[in-house]
C-alpha positions as CSV (number, residue, x, y, z in Angstrom):
1,M,-74.8,-53.1,40.6
2,I,-71.9,-52.5,38.3
3,G,-69.2,-55.0,38.6
4,Y,-65.4,-54.6,38.6
5,R,-65.1,-55.7,35.0
6,D,-67.7,-53.0,34.0
7,R,-65.7,-50.3,35.7
8,I,-62.4,-51.0,34.1
9,L,-63.8,-51.4,30.7
10,T,-65.9,-48.3,30.7
11,P,-64.0,-45.5,28.8
12,S,-63.7,-42.0,30.3
13,P,-65.7,-39.3,28.4
14,D,-62.4,-37.3,28.0
15,A,-60.2,-40.1,26.8
16,G,-61.0,-39.6,23.2
17,R,-59.8,-36.0,23.3
18,L,-56.4,-36.8,24.9
19,P,-54.4,-37.5,21.6
20,A,-55.8,-34.3,20.1
21,V,-54.8,-32.3,23.1
22,L,-51.3,-33.8,23.0
23,R,-51.0,-33.0,19.3
24,L,-52.2,-29.4,19.9
25,G,-49.8,-29.0,22.8
26,G,-46.9,-30.2,20.6
27,I,-47.8,-27.7,17.9
28,V,-47.9,-24.8,20.4
29,L,-44.5,-25.9,21.8
30,L,-42.9,-26.0,18.4
31,L,-44.3,-22.6,17.5
32,S,-43.0,-21.2,20.8
33,L,-39.5,-22.6,20.1
34,A,-39.5,-21.2,16.6
35,A,-40.5,-17.8,17.9
36,A,-37.8,-17.9,20.5
37,A,-35.1,-19.0,18.0
38,P,-33.0,-16.2,16.3
39,C,-34.3,-15.2,12.9
40,R,-31.3,-13.4,11.5
41,A,-28.5,-15.4,9.7
42,E,-25.9,-13.4,11.5
43,E,-27.2,-14.8,14.8
44,G,-26.6,-18.4,13.9
45,N,-29.8,-19.6,12.2
46,I,-28.2,-22.4,10.2
47,F,-31.2,-22.9,8.0
48,S,-31.2,-19.3,6.9
49,N,-27.5,-19.4,6.4
50,L,-27.9,-22.4,4.1
51,F,-30.4,-20.6,1.9
52,K,-28.6,-17.3,1.9
53,Y,-24.9,-18.1,2.0
54,G,-24.8,-21.8,0.8
55,G,-23.3,-22.9,4.1
56,T,-24.2,-23.2,7.8
57,T,-22.0,-20.2,8.8
58,V,-21.9,-16.5,7.8
59,P,-18.9,-15.7,5.5
60,P,-16.6,-12.9,6.6
61,S,-17.6,-9.5,5.4
62,Q,-15.7,-8.3,2.3
63,P,-13.6,-5.1,2.5
64,E,-15.0,-2.0,0.9
65,T,-13.8,-1.5,-2.6
66,L,-11.5,1.6,-2.7
67,E,-11.3,4.0,-5.6
68,P,-8.1,3.6,-7.7
69,P,-5.5,6.1,-6.6
70,Y,-4.3,9.0,-8.7
71,C,-0.6,8.3,-9.3
72,P,1.3,11.0,-11.3
73,P,4.6,10.3,-12.9
74,V,7.7,11.2,-10.9
75,E,9.3,14.5,-12.0
76,V,12.8,15.7,-11.6
77,A,13.0,18.9,-9.5
78,E,14.4,21.9,-11.4
79,G,18.1,22.3,-10.9
80,A,18.4,18.9,-9.2
81,A,18.9,16.5,-12.1
82,A,22.6,16.3,-11.5
83,S,25.4,17.4,-9.1
84,R,29.2,17.6,-9.5
85,T,32.3,17.6,-7.4
86,L,35.3,19.5,-8.5
87,A,39.1,19.3,-8.1
88,G,40.0,22.9,-8.8
89,D,38.4,23.6,-12.2
90,T,38.4,19.9,-13.2
91,V,35.4,17.6,-12.7
92,R,36.0,14.7,-10.3
93,T,32.6,13.1,-10.3
94,Q,29.1,13.8,-11.6
95,F,26.0,12.3,-9.9
96,S,22.8,12.2,-11.9
97,L,19.4,10.5,-12.0
98,G,18.3,7.8,-14.5
99,R,15.1,5.8,-14.6
100,L,12.3,6.8,-12.2
101,A,9.4,4.7,-10.9
102,R,6.5,5.0,-8.5
103,E,3.7,3.0,-6.9
104,C,0.6,4.5,-5.2
105,T,-1.8,2.8,-2.8
106,R,-5.1,4.3,-1.5
107,R,-5.9,3.7,2.2
108,Q,-9.2,3.3,4.0
109,D,-9.1,6.9,5.2
110,G,-8.9,8.2,1.7
111,S,-5.2,9.2,1.8
112,I,-2.5,7.8,-0.5
113,T,0.9,6.3,0.2
114,V,3.5,6.6,-2.5
115,K,6.6,4.5,-3.0
116,A,9.1,6.2,-5.3
117,G,12.3,4.9,-6.8
118,A,15.2,6.3,-8.7
119,E,18.3,5.1,-10.5
120,V,21.4,6.9,-9.5
121,N,24.4,7.2,-11.8
122,V,27.9,8.2,-10.8
123,L,30.3,9.2,-13.6
124,L,34.0,9.8,-13.1
125,G,35.5,13.0,-14.5
126,P,39.1,13.6,-15.6
127,A,40.1,14.1,-11.9
128,G,37.9,11.3,-10.6
129,A,38.9,7.9,-9.2
130,P,37.1,4.6,-8.6
131,G,35.6,4.0,-5.2
132,R,32.4,4.0,-3.2
133,F,30.2,7.2,-3.5
134,D,27.5,8.3,-1.1
135,V,24.8,10.1,-3.1
136,P,21.8,11.9,-1.3
137,V,18.5,11.9,-3.1
138,T,15.5,14.0,-2.0
139,F,11.9,12.7,-2.6
140,Q,9.0,15.1,-2.2
141,I,5.2,15.2,-2.3
142,R,3.9,18.6,-3.4
143,Y,0.5,20.2,-3.7
144,N,-0.1,23.6,-5.3
145,G,3.6,24.1,-5.5
146,K,4.2,23.6,-1.7
147,V,6.0,20.7,-0.2
148,V,3.7,18.3,1.7
149,S,6.3,15.8,2.7
150,S,10.0,15.3,2.0
151,R,12.5,12.7,2.7
152,V,16.2,12.3,1.9
153,E,17.6,8.8,1.1
154,R,21.2,8.0,0.4
155,A,22.4,5.7,-2.4
156,S,25.7,3.9,-2.1
157,V,27.2,3.6,-5.6
158,V,30.4,1.7,-6.4
159,V,32.6,2.4,-9.3
160,G,35.1,-0.4,-9.7
161,P,38.7,-0.3,-10.8
162,G,39.0,0.2,-14.5
163,E,35.4,1.5,-14.8
164,A,34.2,5.0,-15.5
165,Q,30.8,4.9,-14.0
166,G,28.5,3.0,-11.6
167,F,24.8,2.6,-10.9
168,A,22.5,2.0,-7.9
169,T,18.8,2.2,-7.2
170,I,17.1,3.8,-4.2
171,V,13.6,3.7,-3.0
172,A,11.6,5.9,-0.6
173,D,8.6,4.2,1.0
174,E,5.5,5.5,2.7
175,L,5.4,9.1,1.3
176,Q,2.0,10.4,2.6
177,V,-0.5,12.3,0.6
178,P,-3.4,13.6,2.7
179,A,-6.9,12.7,1.6
180,A,-7.8,16.3,0.7
181,M,-4.9,16.5,-1.8
182,T,-5.1,13.1,-3.5
183,A,-6.8,14.4,-6.7
184,D,-3.9,16.7,-7.7
185,Y,-0.4,16.4,-6.3
186,D,3.1,15.9,-7.6
187,I,6.0,13.5,-6.9
188,A,9.4,15.2,-7.2
189,V,12.9,13.8,-6.9
190,G,16.3,15.5,-7.1
191,V,20.0,14.8,-6.4
192,G,21.2,16.4,-3.2
193,A,19.9,17.1,0.2
194,G,20.0,20.9,0.1
195,K,18.2,23.7,-1.6
196,G,19.0,22.5,-5.0
197,A,16.8,19.4,-4.5
198,G,13.7,21.5,-3.7
199,G,13.2,23.4,-7.0
200,K,10.1,23.4,-9.1
201,P,9.4,20.1,-10.9
202,V,10.3,20.0,-14.5
203,A,10.1,17.3,-17.2
204,K,12.5,14.5,-16.9
205,P,15.7,15.4,-18.8
206,R,17.0,13.2,-21.6
207,R,19.8,11.0,-20.6
208,R,23.1,11.6,-22.3
209,K,25.6,8.9,-23.1
210,P,28.4,9.4,-20.5
211,A,31.9,10.0,-21.8
212,V,34.7,7.7,-20.7
213,A,37.2,9.5,-18.5
214,A,40.5,8.6,-17.1
215,A,40.5,7.3,-13.5
216,P,43.6,8.3,-11.5
217,A,44.3,6.6,-8.3
218,G,42.2,7.8,-5.4
219,G,39.0,7.2,-3.5
220,G,35.3,7.9,-3.6
221,D,33.7,11.2,-2.5
222,A,30.2,12.3,-1.5
223,A,27.8,14.5,-3.4
224,Q,27.3,18.0,-2.1
């Protein structure tokens, strides 16, 4: 007869396999968790992120590099380089353009926005007088000789007492060039807001040294 001591000391035939079964079950569990975990770095696998990006998170995507924009020099429209006001047959004031500038930016849709600037000069004639002058300036985008967009900006120029001329700068923002026209377009500017400002672009005229004129008492006037 087997005693109580013999029964509690006798090992079970399957007892030796238990640690191996537990180890095997642990491996299966780990493999299952690894398979269920996301594999792509974009989905939050910090280990993949460490190797691929050098950090635990995915860096923000970089914007697509855009092609540098074509940015032609600003041209003065034909017949619109200057404008005069008269008192009978005598010149009161002359309005003209000086230095010109532009800045072009390509957009994501392929179009271009243009910022154009111009220096405006007011010169007093023999019948002119110091004061404040309102000078309209027309900015245009053209393609194949046709106006694509046009805008009139107004410059306020002051000629002080005892002075013969005054200067101001004016800027037109956000002139639009459609994507299909960005390879060959023109930027034109002219003094005035009427037909004279919309002529064919020509080369920038050479600036002349203004003559000093007498300034009788009076006030400013606007360009025509």
